[in-house]
N, C-alpha and C positions, 0 to 999 in steps of 0.2 A: 627389894629388887625383883624378887620372884613374882610379886603381884604386878609390878610394872611390865615385866616380860610377858606375863600371861595376858595382860590387857592389850599389849601391842600385837600379840599373836592373834587374838580374836579380831582386833580392829583391821589388821592388814592381811588376814588369812586369804581371802578370795579376791584381793582388792587392788587390781591396777587402777580401778575407778577411784577408790578412796585415796590412793597415793596421788593420783592426778588432781583430785580435789584439793589436797593439802598444798601441792605445788602451785596449782593455778590460782587458788583463792587466797592462800595465806602468804605466799612468797612476796607479792607486791606490797602487801600490808607491812610485812616485816621490814622490807627495804625502805619504805616510806618512814617508818618509825625510827629506823636506825639513822636515817638522814636528818630527822627532826631532833633527835635526842642522842647526845653522846654521853651515855652513862652505863653503869654496870647492868642495868635492867635491859637496855637496848642490846648490849652484847650478849646477854643470856638469850634473848629472843632470836637473835641471829644464829646463835649456836643451835637452838632448838630447830630452827628452820633447816639448817644443814643436816641435822640428824634425820628429820622427816624426809628430806630429799634422798638421803642415802638409803632409808628404809624402803623407798619405792622400788629399789633394785633387788631387794631381798625376798626370796621365796621361802615362806615358813612351811 
């Protein structure tokens, strides 16, 4: 968990641009995949998408 937190800190440190990339680029992909496949994998992807969207509002 420490490594995960450190990685997110580096990735999102200066980055409204990076957060916008995740939201704009990956969000439609996640939605399409969720619509195509109703399984635990798709649910995990949707959950990850929500986490990234929430991170875009966090200032480290």
